[in-house]
LUMSE-129964 format. One record per residue (C-alpha): x, y, z. Coordinates in steps of 0.5 Angstrom, whole numbers, padded with zeros to 4 digits, always signed. Layout:
<nodes>
XYZ/...
</nodes>
This chain:
<nodes>
+0053+0011-0069/+0046+0011-0073/+0044+0004-0070/+0046+0006-0063/+0042+0012-0063/+0036+0007-0066/+0037+0003-0061/+0036+0009-0055/+0030+0011-0059/+0027+0004-0059/+0029+0003-0051/+0025+0010-0049/+0020+0008-0053/+0019+0002-0050/+0020+0005-0042/+0016+0011-0043/+0009+0007-0045/+0010+0004-0038/+0009+0011-0035/+0003+0012-0039/-0004+0012-0034/-0008+0007-0033/-0013+0008-0038/-0009+0009-0044/-0006+0002-0043/+0000+0004-0038/+0001+0002-0031/+0002+0009-0027/-0004+0011-0024/-0002+0019-0023/-0003+0026-0027/+0004+0028-0025/+0010+0028-0023/+0013+0031-0016/+0018+0033-0012/+0015+0028-0006/+0014+0022-0011/+0021+0023-0013/+0024+0024-0005/+0021+0017-0004/+0024+0010-0004/+0023+0006-0011/+0019+0001-0006/+0014+0006-0004/+0013+0010-0010/+0013+0004-0013/+0006+0002-0008/+0004+0009-0008/+0003+0010-0015/+0003+0003-0019/-0001-0001-0014/-0005+0004-0012/-0010+0008-0015/-0011+0016-0013/-0018+0013-0010/-0014+0008-0005/-0008+0015-0004/-0013+0020-0002/-0015+0014+0004/-0008+0014+0007/-0008+0018+0014/-0003+0025+0013/+0003+0025+0017/+0007+0031+0020/+0011+0033+0014/+0005+0033+0009/+0001+0037+0015/+0006+0041+0016/+0009+0042+0008/+0001+0044+0007/+0001+0049+0012/+0007+0052+0010/+0005+0052+0002/-0001+0056+0004/+0002+0061+0008/+0008+0062+0003/+0002+0063-0002/-0002+0068+0002/+0004+0072+0003/+0005+0073-0005/-0001+0073-0007/-0005+0077-0002/+0002+0081-0001/+0002+0079+0007/+0008+0079+0012/+0010+0074+0015/+0008+0077+0023/+0002+0078+0018/+0001+0070+0017/+0003+0068+0024/-0002+0072+0027/-0007+0070+0022/-0010+0076+0019/-0015+0075+0014/-0014+0077+0007/-0019+0081+0003/
</nodes>
């Protein structure tokens, strides 16, 4: 049992090091994990977050999911932070 625990510990260290940032000697080019990253296929994720760096990812044109996700996120944030109703957000009420 002790040997198995040590093997797991060594494996986790080895696997974990690969996910350090490139500037720290790893191969990961992102500073965080997000749900949108986890929803990508493994080959697309590898290309986006191992091959491309942040500047190259920002050059990728936005698709409809990204645009509407951003709009929905902003609407919910406005509703919560500025205490607006859905109707007020939909009509474009400006918060002060």
